[in-house]
MARMIMI-36171 format. One record per atom (N, C-alpha, C): residue in one letter; x negated, y negated, z negated. Coordinates in pm, whole numbers, padded with zeros to 5 digits, always signed. Each point is the difference from the previous one (the first is absolute). Example, Ala and Ser with C-alpha at 12.3 -4.5 7.8 and 13.67 -1.06 7.14 Angstrom:
// residues 2
a-01319+00569-00780
a+00089-00119+00000
a-00090-00120+00000
s+00035-00105+00072
s-00082-00119-00006
s+00077-00109-00073
This chain:
// residues 152
x-23978-18503-12126
x+00064-00022+00050
x+00152+00112-00010
x+00066-00102+00014
x+00168+00058-00032
x+00077+00031+00171
x+00051+00123-00016
x+00080+00076+00130
x+00169-00093+00018
x-00013-00102+00080
x+00154-00018+00005
x+00072+00109+00085
x+00119-00006-00015
x+00093+00088+00100
x+00111-00123+00001
x+00094+00014+00123
x+00106-00070+00040
x+00105+00006-00173
x+00052-00111+00026
x+00105-00011-00163
x+00077+00059+00047
x+00058+00150-00051
x+00106-00013+00048
x+00166-00059+00009
x+00091+00018+00111
x+00073-00110+00007
x+00154+00086-00070
x+00007+00176+00043
x+00088+00028-00011
x+00086-00008-00141
x-00068+00017-00103
x+00036-00007-00164
x+00086+00206+00039
x-00098+00032+00038
x+00072+00129+00006
x+00028+00058-00177
x-00090-00025-00029
x+00007+00041-00145
x+00092-00067-00122
x+00033-00141+00049
x+00146-00041-00069
x+00127+00043+00089
x-00022+00050+00115
x+00152+00054+00039
x+00012+00157-00001
x-00049+00062+00015
x+00019+00150-00025
x-00014+00048-00154
x+00046+00100-00046
x-00013+00066-00121
x-00136+00072+00079
x-00110+00091-00114
x-00075+00089-00009
x+00019+00078+00115
x+00165+00062-00025
x-00007+00142+00050
x+00034-00044+00145
x+00031-00113+00046
x+00056-00058+00113
x-00143-00049+00100
x-00141+00036-00046
x-00127-00086+00054
x-00008+00124+00113
x-00119-00054+00120
x-00016+00112+00083
x-00158+00064-00066
x-00046+00040+00072
x-00143+00054-00055
x-00080-00135-00036
x+00000-00040+00120
x-00113-00093+00022
x+00064-00136-00064
x+00084-00037-00057
x+00063-00096-00109
x-00008+00071-00153
x-00006+00133+00040
x-00059+00036-00174
x-00121-00001-00018
x-00090+00029+00075
x-00138+00038-00003
x-00042-00203-00014
x+00068-00068+00064
x-00040-00150+00031
x-00008-00022-00149
x+00138+00043-00071
x+00009-00033-00173
x-00139+00007-00067
x-00063+00083+00026
x-00109+00005-00061
x-00070-00144-00056
x-00060-00007-00071
x-00089-00121-00019
x-00205+00068-00033
x+00001+00088+00011
x-00086+00039+00079
x-00148+00028-00185
x+00116-00001-00106
x-00091-00018-00157
x-00065+00062-00058
x+00025+00104+00073
x-00066+00137-00058
x+00041+00081-00094
x+00068-00081-00107
x+00026+00027-00147
x+00091+00128+00006
x+00107+00055+00094
x+00018+00127-00022
x-00051+00095+00018
x-00149-00014+00076
x-00088+00112-00015
x-00094+00042-00051
x+00016-00106-00189
x-00055+00045-00072
x+00079+00100-00106
x-00082+00091-00032
x+00016+00076-00094
x+00076-00063-00138
x+00142+00104-00055
x+00064-00080-00075
x+00045+00169-00097
x-00027-00063-00140
x+00024+00109-00100
x+00141-00034-00057
x+00059+00089-00029
x+00161+00027-00051
x+00014+00047-00162
x+00034-00068-00103
x+00006+00083-00131
x+00139+00042+00036
x+00021+00190+00029
x+00084+00046+00009
x+00112-00004-00122
x-00073-00046-00149
x+00105-00019-00119
x+00084-00110+00043
x-00032-00150+00070
x-00016-00110-00043
x+00112-00051+00162
x-00066+00071+00100
x+00024-00050+00132
x-00107-00110-00001
x-00099-00042-00043
x-00025-00117+00003
x-00163+00051+00095
x-00040-00170+00111
x-00077+00055+00112
x-00077-00124-00028
x-00143+00098+00015
x-00186-00060-00029
x-00042-00035+00110
x-00016-00101+00066
x-00059-00017+00104
x-00169+00005-00031
x-00071+00049+00113
x-00128+00044+00003
x-00067-00095+00122
x-00167-00023-00015
x-00060-00004+00069
x-00064+00067+00109
x+00053+00102+00001
x-00040+00117+00088
x+00084+00022+00123
x-00099-00055+00133
x+00106+00020+00100
x-00002+00132+00059
x+00084+00001+00082
x+00059+00146+00079
x-00140-00029+00128
x-00060+00161+00008
x-00144+00024+00080
x+00047-00071+00122
x+00068-00016+00061
x+00055-00040+00114
x-00008-00135+00022
x+00036-00071-00066
x-00062-00152-00037
x-00077-00055+00040
x-00042-00094+00090
x-00061-00078+00067
x-00039-00130-00090
x-00076-00004-00077
x+00013-00072-00145
x-00004-00162+00053
x-00088-00033+00101
x+00038-00118+00068
x+00149-00037+00090
x+00064+00046+00022
x+00073-00034+00063
x+00134+00015-00031
x-00001+00121-00110
x+00106+00012-00127
x+00064+00071+00097
x+00017+00120+00063
x+00056+00016+00164
x-00052+00177-00045
x+00092+00087+00035
x-00037+00148-00010
x-00086+00073+00160
x-00073+00043-00046
x-00134-00018+00174
x+00123+00132+00055
x+00054+00034-00087
x+00115+00154+00104
x+00133-00033+00038
x+00062-00107-00045
x+00095-00035-00028
x+00118+00146+00083
x-00014-00047+00151
x+00089+00105+00024
x-00007+00157+00010
x-00101+00057-00060
x-00005+00148-00032
x-00048+00005-00153
x+00054-00088-00103
x-00092-00005-00105
x+00041+00119-00092
x+00132+00047+00018
x+00065+00153-00079
x-00078+00080+00012
x-00089+00030+00169
x-00098+00073+00023
x-00138+00042-00127
x-00030-00157-00033
x-00114+00034-00112
x+00068-00031-00133
x+00122-00051+00011
x+00045-00046-00172
x+00148+00060+00019
x+00034+00093-00030
x+00137+00108+00015
x+00092-00095-00100
x-00027-00060-00099
x+00108-00037-00095
x-00030-00159+00000
x-00054-00053+00108
x+00055-00142+00029
x+00139-00038+00021
x-00024-00093-00087
x+00163-00046+00034
x+00057-00068+00121
x+00050+00011+00062
x+00025-00082+00119
x+00240-00006-00073
x-00083-00149+00012
x+00149-00098-00052
x+00081-00001+00108
x+00139-00021-00044
x+00099+00031+00103
x+00111-00090-00066
x+00092-00030+00108
x+00108-00106-00089
x+00121+00115-00119
x-00046+00111-00004
x+00083+00098-00069
x-00088+00012-00140
x-00153-00054-00006
x-00032+00027-00139
x-00076-00107-00051
x+00009-00098+00041
x-00071-00146+00033
x+00029-00067-00169
x+00144+00032-00045
x+00029-00045-00103
x-00015+00122-00142
x-00048+00068+00062
x-00091+00110-00127
x-00107-00009-00036
x-00076-00093+00107
x-00188+00000+00004
x-00012-00097-00086
x+00031+00017-00138
x-00030-00116-00125
x-00070-00054-00028
x-00153+00055+00044
x-00150-00028+00038
x-00004-00075+00112
x+00068-00058+00073
x-00053-00051+00114
x-00004-00178-00066
x-00093-00057+00024
x-00015-00098-00025
x+00135-00135+00014
x-00042-00084-00108
x+00137-00093+00005
x-00022-00077+00138
x-00134-00001+00048
x+00016-00104+00131
x+00051+00083+00126
x+00005+00127-00006
x+00019+00112+00107
x+00101-00095+00109
x+00021+00018+00109
x+00087-00058+00081
x+00161+00150+00010
x-00051+00099-00006
x+00092+00128+00022
x+00073-00037-00205
x-00082-00026-00060
x+00045+00018-00172
x+00063-00114+00064
x+00010-00161+00000
x+00072-00065+00016
x+00093-00064+00078
x+00024+00093+00104
x+00086-00016+00100
x+00146+00128-00075
x-00060+00103-00086
x+00071+00076-00069
x+00080-00040-00078
x-00026-00083-00053
x+00046-00100-00145
x+00086-00104+00081
x-00008-00029+00065
x+00059-00143+00102
x-00088-00096-00008
x-00116+00002-00031
x-00066-00119+00009
x-00043+00005+00135
x-00075-00135+00017
x-00110-00041+00111
x-00102+00043+00003
x-00095+00015+00110
x-00155-00007-00003
x-00019-00110-00038
x-00162-00004-00049
x-00040-00086-00045
x-00044-00113+00119
x-00044-00161-00027
x-00031-00063+00049
x-00123+00020+00134
x-00076+00054-00087
x-00152+00061+00047
x+00047+00128+00132
x+00075+00096-00045
x+00044+00074+00084
x-00073-00008+00106
x-00060+00098+00071
x-00032-00008+00184
x+00127-00052+00078
x+00142+00090-00006
x+00105-00054+00071
x+00039-00179-00069
x-00045-00037-00049
x+00034-00159-00060
x-00078-00051+00056
x-00104+00010-00063
x-00127-00085+00027
x-00048+00034+00128
x-00012+00119+00051
x-00126+00025+00111
x-00128-00015-00025
x-00034+00037-00079
x-00144-00026-00079
x-00010+00168-00074
x-00028+00088+00120
x-00054+00130-00024
x-00087+00025-00111
x-00083-00081-00019
x-00139-00017-00125
x+00051-00032-00132
x+00137-00110-00027
x+00054-00034-00096
x-00013+00026-00133
x+00049+00193+00040
x-00003+00078-00120
x-00122-00010-00024
x-00124+00020+00015
x-00130+00009-00023
x-00022-00137-00079
x-00001-00044+00091
x-00042-00166-00065
x+00038-00066-00141
x+00163+00041+00037
x+00041-00037-00195
x-00007+00119-00070
x-00088+00095+00017
x-00006+00096-00082
x+00115+00066-00055
x+00059+00073+00100
x+00125+00020-00033
x-00011+00155+00061
x-00079+00056+00076
x-00068+00126+00000
x-00112+00062-00015
x-00031+00148-00033
x-00120+00055-00017
x-00119-00019-00002
x-00033-00067+00105
x-00143-00058+00084
x-00091-00069-00134
x-00111+00127-00040
x-00083-00091-00077
x-00008+00064-00106
x+00092+00085-00060
x-00012+00037-00185
x+00095+00120-00011
x-00027+00115+00123
x+00017+00127+00000
x-00139+00082-00024
x+00026+00133-00074
x-00099+00120+00049
x+00129+00037+00055
x-00124+00132+00090
x+00049+00136+00152
x-00005+00114-00130
x+00121+00056+00025
x+00035+00135-00109
x-00156+00066-00004
x-00046+00094-00051
x-00033+00133+00008
x+00036+00104-00069
x-00042+00093-00017
x+00022+00116-00013
x-00010+00000-00164
x-00080-00059-00080
x-00029+00001-00096
x+00053-00158-00057
x+00090-00063+00062
x+00050-00133-00039
x+00113+00020-00105
x+00008-00050-00079
x+00084+00027-00171
x+00072-00129-00006
x+00111+00042+00054
x+00094-00122+00021
x+00030-00097-00121
x-00006+00087-00102
x+00050-00069-00132
x-00081-00117-00053
x-00112+00039+00056
x-00161-00153-00023
x+00014-00088+00083
x+00056-00003+00131
x+00074-00110+00092
x+00115-00066-00059
x+00038-00006-00103
x+00143-00082+00059
x+00008-00128-00031
x+00071-00062+00063
x-00016-00149+00018
x+00100-00040-00010
x+00153+00009-00012
x+00127-00041-00060
x+00090+00084-00022
x+00045-00050-00072
x+00145+00108-00048
x+00108-00084+00063
x+00043+00118+00097
x+00164-00075+00099
x+00087-00011-00054
x+00092-00055+00000
x+00122-00038-00025
x+00138+00047+00075
x+00080+00066-00033
x+00158+00029+00069
x+00008-00169+00044
């Protein structure tokens, strides 16, 4: 079953800079892929990031959403909060990420819920983490779960 939302007609994400978005618009820009909630490793010598298939323990692996989003920092103090000031420096964000795309001056993808009205499109098209992650545990060796090298 596909969840359908009304297609947004204001085009706020095109008309405003990231810094001009209000909190509701900022949150609406998220496509719900959950990829920012995957653990990444950085080679400190080269600056290269490696993506793992290990999800934050707060990530609901079916919905690809945080189970405790509003107070996630209470549970995961080092959870990165994306802001207009730090998005450009988060080179590990996926190419499909609307925050990254807008920071780079690009539009959101056609499948994005703001454009398509289809909140489930991110899952249906295989862009989300649904179905291919494992939950972190105390003994998870991240190096054993690398699935991609991320370029800048």
